[in-house]
N, C-alpha and C positions, 0 to 999 in steps of 0.2 A: 504494499500499500504505501502510495507517494504523498507525501505532505506538501503543500504548497507554502511558498512564503508568505503569503496572506495569512494561512492558518497558523503559522508558526508565531507571526506578529499577533493576531488575534488572542492566542492563549497566553502570549506574554503580558499583553495589556491586561487581560482579564485577571490573571495571577497579580499584577501590581494593581488593579482596582480592587480585589478581594482582602489583598495583605494589608493595603491602607485603610480600606474600610475599616474592617478590624479593629487596626491600630487607633483609628481616630476614637472610635466610642470605648477603647478598654483603657487608654492611656489616662494616668491622672492628673496630669500636667495639661492645661487649657491650651497654652501656646504650642505645645506639639500637636496637639490635636487639631489645631487650625492649621498647622503645617502638614500634616497628614492629608488633611481634607484639599488641599493644594494639590496634592500629588494624584488624591482621586478625579480631580476635575481636570487635572491635564491628562491622565489616563482616559478619560472619556473623550477628549478632545482626540486623543489617539484614534478611538475607533471612529469615531466622526471621520476623520481622514481615511480611514480605512475603508468606510464605505463611500467614499468622494464626496461627501458632505462638506465641502471647502469651506462654506458660509457658516455653517453649523460650530466648525471646529474652530474659526475665529473667534466666534460670538463666545465661546465657551471658553477660550482661554482670556479674551478681552474683557468680558463682562463679568463672568463668575470667578475665574483665576484671578483676574487683574483687580476687579472692582470689589467683590463682594469678599473674597479672603481678606483684603487689605481691609476693608471695612471692619470686618470682624477681628481682626488683628488688633486695629486701631482701638475698637472698642473694649478688649480684652487690656490692652495697656493701660487705657485710662480707667478702668474700673478695678484692677486688682494690682497686687503687688508682684513683682518679678519671680518671686520663688513659691508662689501660691500652689497648692494643690489641692485637689479635690479630696474631701474627707470620704473615708470607706464606707462603701454601701452597707446598709444594715441585711441581715437575712431576709427580712421581708420586703424589702425594696426590691432585690436579687430576685425572689420569688415571684414578685410582681412583673420585675422584666422578662423574667424567662417566660412567663403565661402569657404576656403579650406579643411576645416574639412568636410562641408557638401558636397562638390565634392568627396571627399574622400569617404563618405558614400554611396553616389549614385553610385560610382563605385563597392562598395564591396557587397553593398545588395542584389543587383539580384544575384550575384554568390552564395552568401550562400542562399537565398530562392532557386534556382533552384536545390542545392546539396541537396542529403537526407544522414545524419550523423546518421548511424544505430549504433548499439553497436557491438565493435570490442573486439576480444579477445586478451589478452597482449602475447608478445613473450616469450614462457617457457624457462627455464633455461638451458635446455640442447639444445636449437635451437640458443642460442647466435652466432652473427657472430665473426669470430676468429679475435684477434686483428691484425695478421699480414694482412688481409684484409683491416681491418680499415686503417693501416698506410700505406699501398700501395696506396691506394684509395686517402688519403691525400695528399702523397707527390711524386704521380707519376706524370709523364708528359704527360701522354697518354689521349686519349678521356675519359670523366667523370673522372678526375683526378685534383686535386687542388692546384698545387704547384704555379702555375703564380698568382692564386688569394691571396694566402697565402704569398708570397712575396711581391707583391702589398700593402696589407696591413701591414705588416711588415715594408716598406719603408714609408708608409702614417704616420703610429705612429711616427717613428724616426723623419720625417718631423716635426710633431706636438710637439715632445719633444724639438727640437732642436730652434723652433720657439718660444715657451713658456720660454726657458732659455735665447734667446736673448731679448725677451721683458721684462721679470724680470731684466737683466741685464743692460737695459737701463734708470731702474727707478731707 
């Protein structure tokens, strides 16, 4: 059985994403968790590149890896001390988290098992969607357009920044 280079890159990116995702939620240092999240987002951008979704890969790196993670790091540095560690979880909290994870797996697993995931062909370079179509879909106010969620998220992020500054100012 011959393995293509695309499959090797896919498996490497998948392992990177899974390992850094686990490290993100298991580390006790919050700044390290943000750094591990950065690697997860870069790995996701690599998967987009593997699928020939160049626009999504660039957006993933610029908006999420470049913007959101930097916002998280600034918020962390404004609201906590450099050596802060998360306190150990109690047994009750661990059991609650484990039961929530198992409930999530129980909900998702039947859907995954019922679907067949066959090989797909990537979009050819000459079949790319025009940027004006993407821009009008993101910034339009009609059906299947996303200006309202975009603005809601920007207000939420602004509220987080203001809250972080107020908490840091009280210290």
